[in-house]
N, C-alpha and C positions, 0 to 999 in steps of 0.2 A: 238117891241119884235117879231112880226110875220116875219118881214123882216130878223131879225137875225136868227130865226129858219129856215127860208127857205134857207138862206145862208149856215147854218151849215148842213142842210139835203139835199143838192143838190149834186148829183154825178158829174154834169157838173162843179160846182164850185171847187170841190175837184180835178178833173182832170186838170183844168186850173191852179190852184195853184201848183199842183204837177209838171206840165209841165214847168211852169215859173221858179220854184225853181230848177228843174233839169237842165234846159237850163243855168241858172246862174252858177250853180255848174260846169257844163261841161266846159263852157267857161273859168271860173277861173282856174280850174285844168289843162285844156289842155294848157293854157298859161303858167302856172307854170312848167309843164312837158316838154314844148317844147322851152322855151326861155333860154337864157344864164345866168340863175340866179347865178350859182357858179362862173361866170366870166371866164369860160374856153372855149377855142375855140372848136367849134364843139359839144358842150354839147347838148344832146338830151333827157335828163331826164333818171332816172333810176327807173321808175315805175315798179311794178311787171309784168305788161302786157308785157314789153319788153322781159321778160324771155319766155313767151308763144310765142311771135312773132318770136324770134330767133329760138326756138326749132322747131316750126312748119315750118319755112323756111328751116331749115337744114333737117328736115324729107322729105320735098318736093323735095329737091335736091337728097336725096338717092332714093326716088321713081322714079325720072326722070333719075337716073343713072349718074348724073353730078358730084357726089362726090366720091372721091377715098376712099378706106377703111381707117378708122381712121381720115378722113377729115370731117369737119363740124359735130361733134358729137351732137346728140340730148341731151344726158346726159354728160355734160362736167365736169369731176371731178376736172379739174384745176381751174375752176371758183370758186370764193369765196362764199359770201353770195347769190349773185344773180345767182343761177343756177336752171335749170329746174328739179323739183323733183316730177312731177306728172306722171300719167300713160301714156303709149304710145297712148292709145285712146284719152286722153286729147290733146296730141300734134297733133294727126291726125285730130280731128274736128276743130282745130284752123288754119288749113292750109288756108282756105279762107281769114282769116284776115292777113296772112303773104303776101298775094298778094298786100295789100295796103302799101303805103309808110309809114315808121315809122319816127316820132311819130304822127304827126298831123292827117293824114287821118285815120290811123289804130285806134288811140285812139278815134276819133270821132265816128266811127261805133261801137266800143266796148261800148262806153258810151251810145249810143242809145239803144243797146241791154240790158244793165243793167237797164236803165230807164224803158223800156217796161216790162222787167221781174219783177222788183220790184212792179210796178203798178199792174200787173196781180196777183202777190202774195197777195198784200194787199186787192184787190177787192175780190179774191177768199176766203180768210180767213174770212173777215167780212161777206160775204154772207153765208158761211157755218155755222158760229156761229149763225147767225140770224135764219137760217133754222133749225139747229139741236136743238135749244132751243126755237124755236117759239117766238123769241124776236121781240119787236117793232122796227120800222124802225130807230128811232133815236139811238138805241143802236148799230146798224151796223155802223152808221156814227161816233159815239163816238169811236168805235174801229178803224175805218179808220184813223181819225185824231190823236188819242192817240198813236197808234202804229207808225205812221209816225213820230211824234215828238220824241217818245221814242227811235227810232232807227236812227234818223237823222245823228248822229255823225258817226255811222258805215256805213251809206250810203256815207258820205263824204269820209271815208277811202277807201271804195271799188272803188269809182270813181277816187280818187286821185292815188291809187295804181294800178288800172286796174285789180283787183282780180276777182275770180269766186264765191265768197261767196254769192252774191245775187242770182245767179243761183241755188246754193245749198239750199238757204232758200226757193226759189220757189218750188224746188223738194220736200222739206220737207212738204210743204203745200199739194202737190199732194199725198205724202205718207200718211199724216194724213187723208185726205179724203178717200183714199183707205182702210186705216186701220179701220176707223170707219165703213165702209161698209163691212168689213171682206173679202176684196178681196186680199188675201195673195199673190197670184201670181203677181198681179200688184205692190204690196208693194215691193216684192223682186226685180223686174226689176227696179223700181224707186230707191231703196236703192243701187243697184249695180251701177247705174249712179252716185249717191252721192259719193260712195267710189272711183270711178274713179278720182274724183277731190279732195276729202278730206278723206284720210284714217283714220283720227283721230276718225271717228264715228264707226270704226270696233267693239269696245267693246259692242255696242248696240246689236250685234248679240248674245252675251252671254245672255243678258237679254231675248231676244226672244226664246232662247233655254230653259231657265227656264220656260218661258210661254208656252212652247211646240208648238210654231208656226213653225212646221216642214215644211209645204209648203212654208212659207215665207223664211226660211233658204235655202231650196233647190233651190228655184227660184232665190234667191240672188246669190248663188254660181254659178249656171249655167249661169245666165245673166252676172255676173262679168267676168267669163272666156270668154264668147262670145264677150263682149266689148273689152276685153284685146287683143283678136286676130283679131279684125277688121282690123288693119294695115296689117295683113297677106294677105289681098286681093290685096295689092299693093306691099308688100315687099316679099311675100312668107313666108312659115312657119319658115324657118331658120332665116330669117331676123326679124320676129316677136319675135322668141325666144331670139335672141341676144338683142333686145330692152328691153325685160322683164328682162333679166339678168342685163343689164346696169341700169335699173330702181331700181332693188333691191340693187345693189352696191351703187348707189347714195344715197339711203335712209339710208344705214348703215353708210355713212359718214355725211350726211346732218343733220339728227335729233340730234345725240349726240353733234355736233358742235354748235348747237343753243339752247341747253337746258338752259344755264345760260345767255342768252341774256336779257338785262334789260327791253326790251319791252314785254317779256313773261308775260302773265297775269294769268298763271296757279297757283293754290294754291300749287301744287306739286313743282313748281319752287320756290315759297316763302319758303317752308320748306327746300328744298335742298340747297338753297343759304345760309340759316342760318347754316345748318349742316356742310357745307363745310368751314365755318369759324373756325371750330375746327380742329386743326392741325392733331390730331390723326385720325379723320374721313377722312380728306383729303388724308392722306397717305394710308389708307386702302381701300377706295372706290373711284371710278370715279363717276362723276355726273349721268351718265347713270345707274350705278349699284344701285344708290339710287332712281332715278326718276321712273324707270320702275316698281319696286316692290311697291313703294308708290302709284303710279297711279293705279295699279291693285287692291291694297288693298282697297283704298277709293272708287273706282268705284264699286267693288263687294259688299262692305258694303252698298253703296247707293242702289244698285239693290235689295239686300236682304230686306232692309227697305221698299222699294217701293212695292215689292211683298207681304210683310206682311201687309202693309197699304192697298194694293189693295184688299185683301181678304174681307175686311169689306166694301169697297167703291163700288166695282163692283156690288154687290147685290143691292145697292141703285139705281144706274143708270149707266149702262155699257157705254153708249155713252159719258156722262159727264166725267166719269173716264178716258176714252181713250184720251180725250183732255189733261187732267192732266198728264196722263202717258207719252205721247210723249213729253210734255213740260219738265217733270222731266228728261227724258233721255237726252234731248238736254242740259239742265242745268248741269247735272252731267258730260257730256262730256266736256263742256266748262270749268268747274271748275277743273277737275282732269286729263285732258289730259296732258302729259308731256310738250307739247307746245301749247299755246293758244294765238294767236295774236288777237289784238283788232278788226280787220276786221271780224273775225269769229262771233262776237257777233251780226251781222245782223240776225243770226238765232234766235234771241230772239223775232221775230215777233209773233210766236205762243204762247210762254209763256206770252208775253205782251198782246196779243189779249184776251186770256181767263181771265187774271188777271183784265183787264179793265172791262170786262163784269161782272165778279163775284163781283168786287168791287162796281160797280154801283147798283148791285142787293142785296148787303149785308146791314144789318141793322146797323152795326158798321163800319162807313167809315172813321172816323177821323184818327185812327191809320193807316189805309191802305193808306190814302192820304199822311201821314207823311212818310211812308216807300217808297212810289213811289217818293216822293220829294227827299228823301235821294238817291234813285237810280239815279235820274236825276242829282243831284249835283255832285256825285262822278264819274258818267260815261260821262256826257255831258258838265259839267261846269269846273270841275277840269282839270288843265293842258292845258287850251285853252287861247285865248286872253281875255276871261272874267275874268280870274284870273291873268292876266299879271301884275296887279298892286301889286301883292304879289310875287315878284321874289323868295323869300326864299321857299315859298310853291311850286311854279312851278318847282323847282329843285329837289324836292323829287321824287324818282323813287320807286314806290311800286305798288302793284296789285290793283289799285283803281277801275278799271273796274269790276274785279271779286268781290271785296268787295261791290261795289255798286249793282251788280247783286244779291248778297246775300239778299239785302233788297227787290228786286223784287221777289226772291224765297219765302221769308217770306210772302209778300203780296199775292202771288199766293196761297200758302197753307192756309193762314189764311182766305182769302176771300172765298176760296172753302169751308172751314169748316163752316164759319158763314152763307154762302149762303145755304149750305146743311141743316143746322139746322133750318133756318127761312123760307125757301121757298120750295114749292112743285115743283118738277121737271117739267119743261115745256114740256119736250120730253123724252120719254123712248124708245130708239132705240131697235128694236128687233134684237139684234146682238148676234149671238151664239159665245160662247167662244171656 
């Protein structure tokens, strides 16, 4: 028993297991993305990372002056699904990766970056929860192992596709730490970085406006504008303005074209796809005309409920509530954004972390374990090789990740409630609102 406890509570063991698993995943997906699986000559894979690689390479050509006007566009409106739709800053910081040959070498270094970033996010989160709640050592390791297992599928997705969501998840951990310490300027800078890669989190600013976090909002706006014009140091102001204009244009084309993609996990998508089956509705509205108002309505409703709920909870323990608050904001975004791809759900590391801790500290754990089990079944088991023996089930296309995450949301709120009722807070942060 002592050996098992030492194994479980050893940071070295966790790092070794994480590194071994990461190496296995990297080798598997790099082979899949670089070999001729479809049987086509010259196939090099179509991971999402290729979009960044091409955009960064084209931007470097414009910086070097080797591209004629209209040649090698960073934002190619002629490209179908696989087109670059992120900010000019995102393309600019990816230029070093464009120097490596695609796909094997570039994917290798990108995978290493993702591995290190995720490990740092997990260690930081577990350490902060232990510190802020004065928790015993074993709880920190329970969070580490639990969050790793609970987000493993999304880690696979990020490595397989070469996405940036792991970096966003790491930035959210930094944001949470700054938010708990009431460092609003730092929060704004970090959030501006998040928005450079994932604009779907923009609605969170409305919530912070309701919370009167003016310094956070101002610093976000200034930092976002500053990051947006970083390419101007190489392209000049006119070149930077042209890139921003092209970015806006590609967004107006890209987002509406993908609203009804069957891989979309948003609840808004599920509602719109049903409404569009009605011929009258289909004639009167486009998917975008339905999706955007529905997204705004559900998001604002969730914010109002959170603000009302928070009036009673902040007085009990401000620090504890801020963990819950950020987790709710992340969940609301994933649920009600018009587009919510599976890879985005790596951002569940914060909601999972506090849910695991509050569950272990709650008096009523059976229901919570059942909810977390349902979360794992729907998000990590359904639609994989584990359910391959049920081909009829595997062909169903529905928002199973979001529905599974609903069980996580229930476990988070219920464990918070039961823990608050049965336990004296370990730590009451002296945070000014």
